RODO-2510 file (C-alpha; in nm, 4 decimals, decimal comma):
residues 623
     n   res          X          Y          Z
     1     m    16,1325    13,7632    16,4770
     2     q    16,1024    13,5937    16,8152
     3     p    15,7678    13,5750    16,9969
     4     g    15,7345    13,8457    17,2584
     5     t    15,9890    14,0800    17,1040
     6     t    15,9100    14,4292    16,9829
     7     t    15,9509    14,5075    16,6151
     8     s    16,0711    14,8541    16,5221
     9     f    16,0057    15,0379    16,1943
    10     l    16,1685    14,8792    15,8928
    11     c    16,2273    15,1895    15,6864
    12     s    16,1850    15,5644    15,7019
    13     a    16,0907    15,8323    15,4520
    14     a    16,4593    15,9144    15,4120
    15     e    16,5324    15,5523    15,3325
    16     v    16,2607    15,5525    15,0689
    17     g    16,4464    15,8373    14,8991
    18     r    16,7704    15,6391    14,9096
    19     f    16,5914    15,3393    14,7582
    20     v    16,4834    15,5541    14,4660
    21     v    16,8429    15,6566    14,3972
    22     k    16,9844    15,3121    14,4629
    23     f    16,7512    15,1407    14,2180
    24     r    16,7285    15,4066    13,9502
    25     a    16,9192    15,1710    13,7224
    26     l    16,6454    14,9136    13,7614
    27     i    16,3824    15,1680    13,6580
    28     i    16,5889    15,2457    13,3493
    29     l    16,6057    14,8716    13,2786
    30     c    16,2304    14,8408    13,3160
    31     v    16,1646    15,1317    13,0812
    32     a    16,4130    14,9920    12,8310
    33     i    16,2225    14,6649    12,7982
    34     a    15,8812    14,8316    12,8341
    35     p    15,7821    14,8311    12,4646
    36     s    15,7930    14,4530    12,4476
    37     i    15,6155    14,4233    12,7810
    38     a    15,3525    14,6738    12,6714
    39     a    15,2790    14,4734    12,3616
    40     r    15,2181    14,1672    12,5758
    41     a    15,0253    14,3509    12,8477
    42     q    14,7815    14,5019    12,6010
    43     t    14,6993    14,1641    12,4527
    44     a    14,3995    14,0214    12,6349
    45     a    14,4310    13,6661    12,7578
    46     t    14,3409    13,4529    12,4587
    47     a    14,2975    13,1282    12,6466
    48     t    13,9402    13,0145    12,6915
    49     v    13,8303    13,0626    13,0503
    50     v    13,7123    12,7286    13,1832
    51     e    13,5864    12,7765    13,5345
    52     s    13,7302    12,5395    13,7898
    53     e    13,5151    12,3024    13,9883
    54     r    13,3475    12,4686    14,2837
    55     p    13,3508    12,2575    14,5987
    56     l    13,0781    12,2817    14,8585
    57     l    13,1320    12,5604    15,1104
    58     p    13,2466    12,4525    15,4558
    59     s    12,9768    12,4708    15,7229
    60     w    13,1527    12,7583    15,9029
    61     l    13,1160    12,9778    15,5925
    62     k    12,7369    12,9637    15,5834
    63     s    12,5679    13,2885    15,4821
    64     g    12,4293    13,4786    15,7785
    65     t    12,6612    13,3172    16,0321
    66     v    12,9890    13,4911    15,9403
    67     r    13,1142    13,7641    16,1743
    68     f    13,4249    13,8893    15,9995
    69     a    13,7063    14,1290    16,0902
    70     r    14,0181    14,2507    15,9148
    71     f    14,3161    14,1541    16,1299
    72     d    14,5924    14,3196    15,9250
    73     g    14,9259    14,3301    16,1034
    74     g    15,2861    14,2297    16,1418
    75     a    15,6142    14,3877    16,0391
    76     l    15,5343    14,3294    15,6715
    77     e    15,2090    14,5246    15,6972
    78     t    15,3873    14,8102    15,8701
    79     r    15,6468    14,8206    15,5953
    80     k    15,3655    14,8366    15,3404
    81     t    15,2022    15,1321    15,5181
    82     l    15,5285    15,3259    15,5134
    83     l    15,5414    15,2910    15,1353
    84     s    15,1695    15,3461    15,0648
    85     e    14,9864    15,6741    15,0130
    86     w    14,6604    15,5513    15,1701
    87     a    14,8273    15,5104    15,5130
    88     a    14,9974    15,8508    15,5142
    89     q    14,7989    15,9631    15,8194
    90     f    14,9001    15,6702    16,0396
    91     t    15,0949    15,7889    16,3420
    92     p    15,4247    15,6364    16,4583
    93     q    15,2273    15,4741    16,7393
    94     d    14,9813    15,3262    16,4892
    95     r    15,2687    15,1683    16,2981
    96     e    15,4505    15,0455    16,6085
    97     i    15,1397    14,8662    16,7343
    98     l    15,0622    14,7316    16,3888
    99     a    15,4127    14,5854    16,3589
   100     n    15,3751    14,3986    16,6893
   101     l    15,0122    14,2938    16,6531
   102     y    15,0885    13,9298    16,5723
   103     e    15,3376    13,8747    16,8513
   104     k    15,3513    14,1147    17,1473
   105     h    14,9807    14,2047    17,1237
   106     a    14,8519    13,8797    16,9741
   107     d    14,6972    13,7307    17,2884
   108     s    14,5185    14,0491    17,3956
   109     m    14,3832    14,1066    17,0435
   110     i    14,2588    13,7497    17,0164
   111     d    14,0846    13,7939    17,3521
   112     l    13,9066    14,0964    17,2050
   113     l    13,8055    13,8978    16,8953
   114     v    13,6596    13,6251    17,1158
   115     q    13,4775    13,8841    17,3260
   116     a    13,3227    14,0317    17,0112
   117     k    13,2067    13,6876    16,8870
   118     i    13,4138    13,7292    16,5700
   119     n    13,4604    13,3910    16,4050
   120     f    13,6513    13,4765    16,0856
   121     v    13,9409    13,7144    16,0148
   122     w    14,1981    13,7755    15,7509
   123     v    14,5648    13,8054    15,8360
   124     t    14,8404    13,9727    15,6363
   125     y    15,0245    13,7011    15,4409
   126     s    15,1693    13,8662    15,1305
   127     v    15,1595    14,2282    15,0166
   128     g    15,3947    14,2314    14,7173
   129     f    15,7471    14,2035    14,8559
   130     s    15,9718    13,9207    14,7402
   131     w    15,9252    13,5642    14,8586
   132     h    16,2466    13,5962    15,0574
   133     n    16,1449    13,9255    15,2229
   134     e    15,8080    13,7812    15,3262
   135     e    15,9458    13,4693    15,4951
   136     a    15,9444    13,6173    15,8480
   137     q    15,5795    13,7203    15,8031
   138     r    15,4844    13,3693    15,6990
   139     v    15,6483    13,2309    16,0110
   140     a    15,4617    13,4785    16,2318
   141     v    15,1316    13,4028    16,0589
   142     r    15,1706    13,0276    16,1108
   143     e    15,2033    13,0795    16,4843
   144     l    14,9179    13,3316    16,4927
   145     v    14,6831    13,0993    16,3045
   146     k    14,7441    12,8244    16,5600
   147     k    14,6284    13,0635    16,8326
   148     l    14,3253    13,1741    16,6331
   149     h    14,2241    12,8148    16,5660
   150     a    14,2575    12,7332    16,9348
   151     h    13,9840    12,9901    16,9955
   152     g    13,7597    12,8687    16,7128
   153     i    13,8422    13,1583    16,4778
   154     k    13,8988    13,0852    16,1088
   155     a    14,1705    13,2757    15,9215
   156     a    14,1998    13,3818    15,5588
   157     a    14,5348    13,4769    15,4095
   158     y    14,5416    13,8318    15,2744
   159     v    14,7369    13,8536    14,9478
   160     c    14,7637    14,1574    14,7219
   161     a    14,6882    14,0324    14,3718
   162     i    14,8940    14,2867    14,1744
   163     s    15,1290    14,4636    14,4151
   164     v    15,5021    14,4650    14,3309
   165     f    15,7341    14,6503    14,5677
   166     w    16,0072    14,6782    14,3089
   167     e    16,2984    14,7461    14,5458
   168     s    16,2446    14,4049    14,7015
   169     m    16,1230    14,2086    14,3998
   170     f    16,3774    14,3282    14,1438
   171     k    16,6631    14,2549    14,3831
   172     d    16,5591    13,9063    14,4916
   173     d    16,3737    13,7972    14,1771
   174     p    16,5255    13,9902    13,8815
   175     q    16,2924    13,8175    13,6350
   176     s    16,0041    14,0093    13,7948
   177     v    16,1117    14,3130    13,5901
   178     r    15,9261    14,1429    13,3056
   179     w    15,6054    14,0979    13,5066
   180     i    15,5182    14,4666    13,5343
   181     m    15,2212    14,6195    13,3563
   182     v    15,3216    14,9153    13,1425
   183     g    15,1280    15,1619    12,9338
   184     s    15,1545    15,2267    12,5604
   185     d    15,4022    15,5030    12,6458
   186     g    15,6389    15,2465    12,7980
   187     i    15,5917    15,3774    13,1526
   188     p    15,5131    15,1228    13,4273
   189     y    15,1845    15,1595    13,6123
   190     r    15,2213    15,2554    13,9771
   191     y    14,9920    15,1706    14,2637
   192     s    14,7527    15,4251    14,4192
   193     d    14,7048    15,6192    14,0950
   194     g    15,0787    15,6709    14,0721
   195     h    15,1246    15,7980    14,4275
   196     d    15,3249    15,4987    14,5539
   197     a    15,6794    15,5532    14,4240
   198     m    15,8036    15,2150    14,5407
   199     r    15,5077    15,0075    14,4221
   200     f    15,4420    14,8892    14,0681
   201     v    15,1397    14,7044    13,9335
   202     a    15,1841    14,3471    13,8095
   203     d    15,0480    14,2310    13,4761
   204     i    14,8026    13,9527    13,5632
   205     n    14,8403    13,8179    13,2095
   206     s    15,2095    13,7471    13,2733
   207     p    15,2741    13,3713    13,3131
   208     g    15,5665    13,4469    13,5443
   209     w    15,3487    13,6501    13,7803
   210     v    15,0785    13,3819    13,7821
   211     e    15,3364    13,1195    13,8774
   212     y    15,4664    13,3435    14,1582
   213     q    15,1129    13,3773    14,2941
   214     k    15,0582    13,0033    14,2654
   215     r    15,3597    12,9575    14,4906
   216     r    15,1894    13,1804    14,7483
   217     v    14,8614    12,9880    14,7150
   218     g    15,0444    12,6615    14,7723
   219     a    15,2175    12,7955    15,0826
   220     i    14,8888    12,9250    15,2240
   221     i    14,7334    12,5812    15,1869
   222     d    15,0387    12,4121    15,3396
   223     d    15,0427    12,6602    15,6297
   224     g    14,6912    12,5538    15,7301
   225     l    14,4943    12,8718    15,6651
   226     d    14,1215    12,8424    15,6008
   227     a    14,0641    13,0756    15,3041
   228     i    14,2441    13,3080    15,0621
   229     f    14,1596    13,6714    14,9926
   230     f    14,3187    13,8402    14,6900
   231     d    14,2945    14,2164    14,7166
   232     n    14,2673    14,4518    14,4173
   233     p    14,3038    14,2227    14,1139
   234     f    14,2545    14,5363    13,9078
   235     l    14,2649    14,9113    13,9665
   236     d    14,0761    15,1879    13,7868
   237     s    14,4086    15,3472    13,6923
   238     h    14,5198    15,0602    13,4684
   239     p    14,3350    14,8715    13,1964
   240     s    14,2876    14,5129    13,3134
   241     e    13,9874    14,3598    13,1410
   242     p    13,7280    14,1313    13,3051
   243     v    13,8417    13,8412    13,0844
   244     s    14,1973    13,8825    13,2154
   245     v    14,0809    13,8901    13,5775
   246     a    13,8639    13,5827    13,5210
   247     h    14,1503    13,3937    13,3562
   248     f    14,3939    13,4939    13,6331
   249     f    14,1686    13,3525    13,9024
   250     d    14,0770    13,0427    13,7090
   251     q    14,4464    12,9528    13,6867
   252     l    14,4896    12,9977    14,0633
   253     l    14,1697    12,8087    14,1434
   254     n    14,2635    12,5208    13,9147
   255     y    14,6033    12,5053    14,0819
   256     a    14,4450    12,4892    14,4278
   257     r    14,1747    12,2397    14,3321
   258     r    14,3605    12,0085    14,0958
   259     e    14,7276    12,0260    14,1879
   260     k    14,7010    12,0938    14,5621
   261     k    14,3770    11,8935    14,5979
   262     s    14,2402    12,1669    14,8233
   263     a    13,8890    12,3049    14,8582
   264     i    14,0168    12,6210    15,0293
   265     p    13,7637    12,9050    14,9726
   266     f    13,8673    13,2015    14,7562
   267     s    13,7509    13,5625    14,7642
   268     t    13,8565    13,8918    14,6112
   269     n    13,7632    14,2590    14,5868
   270     l    13,5945    14,3401    14,2567
   271     g    13,4135    14,6661    14,3255
   272     l    13,0607    14,7394    14,2049
   273     y    13,1110    14,7894    13,8308
   274     p    12,8910    14,5069    13,6938
   275     p    13,1338    14,3538    13,4383
   276     f    13,3795    14,2966    13,7239
   277     n    13,1355    14,2317    14,0090
   278     v    12,9733    13,9383    13,8291
   279     l    13,3127    13,7650    13,8364
   280     n    13,2248    13,6829    14,1963
   281     r    13,0686    13,3755    14,0368
   282     q    13,4205    13,2300    14,0570
   283     m    13,4543    13,3140    14,4258
   284     d    13,3360    13,1158    14,7260
   285     f    13,2421    13,4222    14,9271
   286     i    13,2036    13,7879    14,8310
   287     f    13,3903    14,0814    14,9811
   288     t    13,2877    14,4429    14,9254
   289     e    13,4195    14,7718    15,0588
   290     g    13,3395    15,1407    15,0527
   291     w    13,0128    15,1217    15,2477
   292     a    12,9226    15,4388    15,4428
   293     e    12,8535    15,4988    15,8109
   294     p    12,4733    15,4699    15,8367
   295     g    12,2658    15,7132    16,0383
   296     a    12,0756    16,0414    16,0376
   297     w    12,2437    16,3681    16,1208
   298     d    12,0837    16,7117    16,0832
   299     n    11,9154    16,7000    15,7404
   300     h    12,1033    16,3982    15,6068
   301     w    11,9721    16,0410    15,6258
   302     e    12,2449    15,8007    15,5087
   303     v    12,0903    15,4824    15,3649
   304     s    12,3155    15,4353    15,0612
   305     n    12,4436    15,0962    15,1792
   306     i    12,1025    14,9470    15,1058
   307     r    12,1368    15,0164    14,7334
   308     r    12,4901    14,8758    14,7426
   309     d    12,3702    14,5583    14,9154
   310     r    12,0825    14,5157    14,6715
   311     l    12,3122    14,5759    14,3743
   312     v    12,5591    14,3076    14,4837
   313     k    12,2796    14,0602    14,5548
   314     g    12,1145    14,1393    14,2223
   315     l    12,4373    14,0650    14,0368
   316     n    12,5121    13,7547    14,2463
   317     p    12,1896    13,5623    14,3151
   318     g    12,1896    13,2825    14,5683
   319     v    12,3093    13,2534    14,9264
   320     k    12,6828    13,2994    14,8780
   321     p    12,8207    13,4755    15,1911
   322     i    12,8769    13,8501    15,1463
   323     v    13,0920    14,0571    15,3812
   324     s    13,0783    14,4366    15,3558
   325     e    13,3430    14,6704    15,4902
   326     y    13,2179    15,0067    15,6124
   327     s    13,4978    15,2428    15,5084
   328     h    13,3584    15,5981    15,4877
   329     f    13,2497    15,7768    15,8024
   330     q    13,0549    16,0911    15,8718
   331     k    13,3843    16,2351    15,9933
   332     g    13,6969    16,0790    15,8480
   333     d    13,7419    15,7239    15,7220
   334     r    13,8918    15,3917    15,8268
   335     s    14,2502    15,5239    15,8061
   336     t    14,1844    15,8150    16,0431
   337     s    13,9033    15,7082    16,2742
   338     y    13,6559    15,4393    16,3786
   339     l    13,2829    15,4282    16,4439
   340     g    13,1194    15,5217    16,7703
   341     a    12,9120    15,2706    16,9644
   342     r    12,5725    15,3640    16,8198
   343     s    12,7001    15,3562    16,4630
   344     e    12,8698    15,0197    16,5238
   345     k    12,5347    14,8794    16,6339
   346     l    12,3446    15,0229    16,3394
   347     a    12,6053    14,9127    16,0844
   348     t    12,6050    14,5581    16,2219
   349     a    12,2252    14,5439    16,2171
   350     e    12,1925    14,7056    15,8740
   351     a    12,4230    14,4501    15,7139
   352     a    12,2451    14,1587    15,8830
   353     a    11,9011    14,2932    15,7923
   354     f    11,9846    14,2958    15,4212
   355     g    12,1633    13,9619    15,4096
   356     t    12,5300    14,0536    15,4412
   357     s    12,7869    14,0594    15,7210
   358     y    12,9527    14,3753    15,8507
   359     t    13,3338    14,3740    15,8313
   360     w    13,5410    14,5491    16,0970
   361     d    13,8601    14,7173    15,9745
   362     m    14,0773    14,7657    16,2815
   363     e    14,4040    14,8611    16,1113
   364     g    14,5559    15,1878    16,2311
   365     p    14,3578    15,4105    16,4703
   366     f    14,1177    15,1410    16,5937
   367     d    14,3936    14,8903    16,6721
   368     t    14,5902    15,1602    16,8529
   369     a    14,2897    15,2714    17,0572
   370     l    14,2017    14,9132    17,1543
   371     v    14,5570    14,8194    17,2537
   372     t    14,5923    15,1362    17,4621
   373     q    14,2532    15,0762    17,6256
   374     n    14,0940    15,3966    17,4982
   375     f    13,7501    15,4354    17,6586
   376     k    13,5670    15,5323    17,3387
   377     a    13,7204    15,2415    17,1477
   378     l    13,6291    14,9933    17,4207
   379     e    13,2761    15,1335    17,4221
   380     s    13,2545    15,0704    17,0476
   381     w    13,3981    14,7218    17,0954
   382     s    13,1394    14,6487    17,3612
   383     a    12,8672    14,7505    17,1141
   384     i    13,0141    14,5115    16,8563
   385     s    13,0151    14,2333    17,1178
   386     q    12,6549    14,3062    17,2127
   387     y    12,5229    14,2946    16,8559
   388     n    12,7384    14,0053    16,7389
   389     g    12,6195    13,8136    17,0431
   390     f    12,2605    13,8724    16,9300
   391     l    12,3406    13,7463    16,5791
   392     e    12,5150    13,4406    16,7234
   393     d    12,2139    13,3648    16,9467
   394     h    11,9677    13,3745    16,6558
   395     p    12,1002    13,1666    16,3649
   396     e    11,7411    13,0732    16,2827
   397     i    11,6872    13,4351    16,1729
   398     y    12,0056    13,4989    15,9754
   399     a    12,1423    13,1688    15,8396
   400     d    12,0764    13,1594    15,4642
   401     e    11,8095    13,4280    15,4960
   402     v    11,6436    13,5425    15,1737
   403     n    11,5277    13,8946    15,0945
   404     v    11,1548    13,9014    15,0240
   405     a    11,1291    14,0956    14,6982
   406     p    10,7982    14,0813    14,5089
   407     l    10,9064    14,3782    14,2940
   408     a    11,1899    14,4263    14,0471
   409     v    11,3736    14,7587    14,0316
   410     i    11,5041    14,7771    13,6744
   411     l    11,8321    14,9631    13,6353
   412     p    11,9991    15,0943    13,3211
   413     d    12,3582    14,9982    13,2481
   414     l    12,5722    15,2136    13,4737
   415     n    12,9194    15,2402    13,6155
   416     p    12,8810    15,3013    13,9898
   417     d    13,2594    15,3238    14,0185
   418     f    13,4270    15,1042    14,2765
   419     d    13,1903    15,1736    14,5685
   420     w    12,9077    15,3894    14,4262
   421     p    12,9827    15,7192    14,6012
   422     g    12,7494    16,0162    14,5950
   423     d    12,3732    16,0198    14,5648
   424     a    12,1170    15,8056    14,3871
   425     k    11,8088    15,9892    14,5108
   426     r    11,5491    15,7653    14,3532
   427     l    11,6998    15,4437    14,4853
   428     d    11,7578    15,5885    14,8318
   429     f    11,3935    15,7038    14,8282
   430     l    11,2905    15,3393    14,7835
   431     a    11,5125    15,2327    15,0742
   432     r    11,3788    15,4992    15,3101
   433     n    11,0246    15,3849    15,2347
   434     s    11,0950    15,0145    15,2913
   435     v    11,0149    14,9132    14,9331
   436     l    11,0937    14,5441    14,8835
   437     g    11,2547    14,4957    14,5451
   438     d    11,5439    14,3186    14,3765
   439     f    11,7822    14,5365    14,1777
   440     r    11,8089    14,3943    13,8275
   441     f    11,9901    14,5370    13,5276
   442     a    11,7738    14,5661    13,2180
   443     s    12,0607    14,4254    13,0113
   444     r    12,1022    14,1257    13,2433
   445     i    11,7446    14,0050    13,2968
   446     t    11,5396    13,7867    13,0642
   447     k    11,1708    13,8265    12,9886
   448     k    11,1060    13,5007    13,1738
   449     e    11,2873    13,6258    13,4844
   450     l    11,1025    13,9567    13,4711
   451     a    10,7667    13,7799    13,4468
   452     a    10,8247    13,6182    13,7869
   453     y    10,7932    13,9548    13,9668
   454     r    10,4600    14,0915    14,0887
   455     g    10,5472    14,4437    13,9754
   456     v    10,8232    14,6469    13,8173
   457     i    10,9714    14,9832    13,9169
   458     v    11,1654    15,1794    13,6561
   459     p    11,3463    15,4766    13,8152
   460     a    11,5395    15,5833    13,5020
   461     y    11,3298    15,4882    13,1983
   462     a    11,4909    15,7422    12,9634
   463     s    11,8286    15,5734    13,0171
   464     l    11,7085    15,2359    12,8860
   465     s    11,7701    15,1192    12,5321
   466     a    11,4832    15,0756    12,2848
   467     e    11,5036    14,6983    12,3256
   468     q    11,4930    14,7261    12,7045
   469     k    11,1930    14,9592    12,6897
   470     e    11,0190    14,7073    12,4648
   471     m    11,0771    14,4362    12,7262
   472     i    10,9105    14,6557    12,9905
   473     h    10,6124    14,7181    12,7597
   474     d    10,5813    14,3459    12,6840
   475     y    10,5688    14,2773    13,0577
   476     q    10,2975    14,5415    13,0903
   477     n    10,0989    14,4085    12,7935
   478     n    10,1026    14,0633    12,9487
   479     g     9,9288    14,1941    13,2599
   480     g    10,2252    14,3089    13,4677
   481     k    10,2063    14,6379    13,6533
   482     v    10,4799    14,8960    13,6098
   483     s    10,5646    15,2189    13,7930
   484     i    10,7842    15,4466    13,5829
   485     f    10,9337    15,7476    13,7602
   486     a    10,8449    16,0696    13,5822
   487     e    11,1388    16,2419    13,4133
   488     t    11,2115    16,5753    13,2541
   489     s    11,5219    16,7133    13,0904
   490     a    11,6159    16,8629    13,4283
   491     a    11,5307    16,5532    13,6328
   492     t    11,6459    16,2287    13,4795
   493     g    11,8438    15,9236    13,5798
   494     l    11,8827    15,7549    13,9167
   495     n    11,9869    16,0787    14,0847
   496     g    11,7083    16,2881    13,9357
   497     e    11,4634    16,4719    14,1604
   498     i    11,1467    16,2769    14,2336
   499     l    10,8554    16,4212    14,0345
   500     r    10,4836    16,3843    14,0808
   501     p    10,3514    16,0857    13,8842
   502     s    10,0909    16,2913    13,7060
   503     e    10,2129    16,6503    13,6916
   504     k    10,5838    16,6368    13,6020
   505     g    10,6669    16,9245    13,8299
   506     p    10,9355    16,9213    14,0976
   507     m    10,8479    16,7685    14,4309
   508     t    10,7990    17,0413    14,6880
   509     d    10,6324    16,8618    14,9784
   510     k    10,5642    16,5218    15,1287
   511     s    10,2311    16,4866    14,9506
   512     a    10,4158    16,4466    14,6204
   513     e    10,6435    16,1793    14,7746
   514     a    10,3318    16,0087    14,9079
   515     q    10,1843    16,0005    14,5568
   516     v    10,4901    15,8255    14,4189
   517     l    10,4893    15,5756    14,7037
   518     a    10,1151    15,5114    14,6638
   519     e    10,1668    15,4287    14,2974
   520     i    10,4435    15,1822    14,3885
   521     n    10,2319    15,0212    14,6605
   522     s     9,9462    14,9750    14,4109
   523     l    10,1585    14,7503    14,1914
   524     a    10,0988    14,4419    14,4080
   525     p     9,8922    14,5387    14,7140
   526     d     9,8377    14,1753    14,8167
   527     a    10,2053    14,0776    14,7842
   528     t    10,4193    14,0538    15,0959
   529     h    10,5272    14,3994    15,2058
   530     v    10,5758    14,6093    15,5181
   531     e    10,4404    14,9520    15,6078
   532     l    10,5603    15,1754    15,8918
   533     e    10,3891    15,4786    16,0385
   534     n    10,7145    15,6681    16,0568
   535     a    10,6585    15,9849    15,8547
   536     a    10,8492    16,1984    16,1049
   537     s    11,1206    15,9466    16,1911
   538     h    11,4326    15,7920    16,0423
   539     v    11,3065    15,4349    16,0693
   540     l    11,2857    15,1812    15,7877
   541     a    11,2402    14,8069    15,7518
   542     n    11,3298    14,5085    15,5398
   543     v    11,1571    14,1702    15,5212
   544     t    11,3416    13,8418    15,4863
   545     s    11,2345    13,4810    15,5027
   546     t    11,3986    13,1549    15,5879
   547     r    11,4959    12,9558    15,2821
   548     d    11,2196    12,7013    15,3459
   549     g    10,9582    12,9778    15,3685
   550     k    10,8517    12,8740    15,7185
   551     a    10,9261    13,2121    15,8764
   552     l    10,8977    13,5794    15,7877
   553     i    11,1242    13,8304    15,9593
   554     i    11,0738    14,2068    15,9758
   555     h    11,3984    14,3916    16,0455
   556     v    11,3264    14,7390    16,1881
   557     l    11,6182    14,9844    16,1836
   558     n    11,6291    15,3228    16,3548
   559     y    11,8835    15,5510    16,1858
   560     g    11,8142    15,8343    16,4272
   561     q    12,0412    15,9243    16,7160
   562     t    11,7751    15,8625    16,9825
   563     p    11,5194    15,5830    17,0398
   564     f    11,1891    15,6020    16,8537
   565     g    10,8760    15,5235    17,0536
   566     e    10,5494    15,3473    16,9701
   567     l    10,6148    15,2437    16,6148
   568     k    10,3175    15,0922    16,4316
   569     v    10,4174    14,8141    16,1924
   570     k    10,1912    14,6523    15,9330
   571     l    10,2925    14,3335    15,7536
   572     v    10,0872    14,2170    15,4561
   573     v    10,1478    13,8445    15,4062
   574     g    10,1405    13,7243    15,0446
   575     k     9,9919    13,3956    14,9318
   576     e    10,3325    13,2229    14,9168
   577     f    10,3451    13,2583    15,2962
   578     h     9,9743    13,1912    15,3621
   579     t    10,0492    12,9217    15,6221
   580     l    10,1917    13,1919    15,8485
   581     v     9,8698    13,3956    15,8640
   582     g     9,7315    13,4064    16,2167
   583     r    10,0545    13,2908    16,3807
   584     k    10,1642    13,4645    16,6985
   585     p    10,4653    13,6856    16,6249
   586     s    10,7736    13,7155    16,8427
   587     l    10,9743    14,0307    16,9128
   588     f    11,3497    14,0362    16,9650
   589     s    11,6073    14,3110    17,0064
   590     p    11,9752    14,3267    17,1035
   591     d    11,8883    14,6499    17,2869
   592     t    11,6686    14,4851    17,5508
   593     k    11,6195    14,1424    17,7039
   594     s    11,2466    14,1950    17,7588
   595     a    11,1093    14,3006    17,4219
   596     a    10,7294    14,2888    17,4103
   597     f    10,4584    14,4194    17,1789
   598     q    10,2151    14,6844    17,2915
   599     k     9,9554    14,5552    17,0475
   600     v     9,9188    14,2581    16,8127
   601     q     9,6269    14,1720    16,5873
   602     w     9,5562    13,9979    16,2588
   603     k     9,3122    14,1469    16,0091
   604     g     9,2800    13,8822    15,7424
   605     s     9,6302    13,8326    15,6008
   606     t     9,7627    14,1545    15,7538
   607     l     9,9514    14,1616    16,0833
   608     e     9,9273    14,4895    16,2749
   609     t    10,1608    14,5443    16,5671
   610     t    10,2871    14,8305    16,7801
   611     l    10,6432    14,8253    16,9098
   612     p    10,6820    15,0168    17,2378
   613     s    11,0098    15,1641    17,1147
   614     v    11,2967    15,1017    16,8755
   615     d    11,6363    15,1999    17,0079
   616     t    11,8517    15,0881    16,7149
   617     y    11,7250    14,7511    16,5956
   618     s    11,4215    14,5300    16,6523
   619     v    11,3156    14,2073    16,4849
   620     v    10,9619    14,0725    16,4435
   621     v    10,9435    13,7017    16,3602
   622     v    10,6346    13,5213    16,2317
   623     q    10,6713    13,1448    16,2165
***
């Protein structure tokens, strides 16, 4: 492809049908050898996983300073969408713009990225076609990356970890027939729960497939990209085990570090199921997806991203950068729509307030609307620019920030699926009431670690094992305070109705909710925590600190659709931050250039302030 030219569609639905007929013989071949492949695929990797050396992160990848966007595009990406069930609702215009995003529309899109203060993107490098078929994409990406770098934007190479478009791969690399994962019935696994007729799933235990992916890693390093993102190293529809995923990545990391002598950062998409999510220990930064559009509409207050953020942080302690893609919207999702301006602001602020970075997915409708100068899309983009500009202007607030969490919320072993859909009423209750607590799994915390917390909340006690219950009682017997949510046979687990602490009857009014909250607040009344007088609003807060403990930051988020006025905020400062008591606080907001308190006073170690109003996001800093 020549720069400036327009790329047309590469295949049609009719052509897909012809491919199926044309390569039926190859399917028969694959099925014929499937029993031997199945025997190999079902054997877990027996090699001992020895984690590769982890180099220091580059300065540009510092937690709290990353403003990331998905910049999927090019003819290869368009070809993938035509053969993928998830993109079935893309319009011809969506695909035409996507195909030309890296050439015809490259300069205008990069201008938009610069306007929005985005400093890190991924670009489509490899999606599972043959090395030969992906050559033109690699050429286009090399030129695009030069332009991105000229504007100070870092670029990760997007690579699908297990995607095999068999029409391309079997033709150009016939040996790839032996790299496919098959079931015990001898049938190859297909992508998208079997919906993608032209797309098989690779066996990550196959040495041949690992070598093919190493070749891609080597090319990415040689082409001068700044990071590598491997998408979907496993899918729920096929049985890859955590040990296989860990071994797969260790081989690629060792190749990059030892053979290529490169410290290029790696990331992947592991979902929220703990046995997989903890494999982020191998990664240099963490990517998550499936977060929901935050906000309050009618009788629904959507705060579920807070439990997702706390879960990921609980499984991956430290300050490793986390980027979170918001994929599910109140109406539609990322493949059919994009967020309005107010939701873009709230999503950006919510992620920053809880120590992650919001990821913009522009592929499809959003790209199309931006390229065609749609007013609503440009309004949303302006909101992104406004809030990213605020984050950029205040690195002292967000760089390596730490959640203040005097309490531990002890969770039973659970499978939240890939992105924890649905409700978890008891955890969302904690979020709505600004309870500051780390999420820790009872099976993954030691008695010593538990003892470090000022109090413990147990929202699903009946779901714990006898040994885990004993650990909670030992903590209690050693002087620790514990709040155990009441349960009945009809109200149990994380999604159980909240019951009165004393009467075990169903909650029917706010007074019962207040009783539960009062019990939680009594666990460590002198520990650092925040209280809002917001009983009739959709406002909540989180508290973070700088890593050196020299500043406390209250992040106030308004999930409502209109500004909230005269919000009273109370911050109790714990002894670990005693040097901050009496300091004059500062007020900041991306919504106004002249933020000022209505009232500020210290009563002992408690700061009491009144904010004149909270549009979407306000920040109180004590330092």
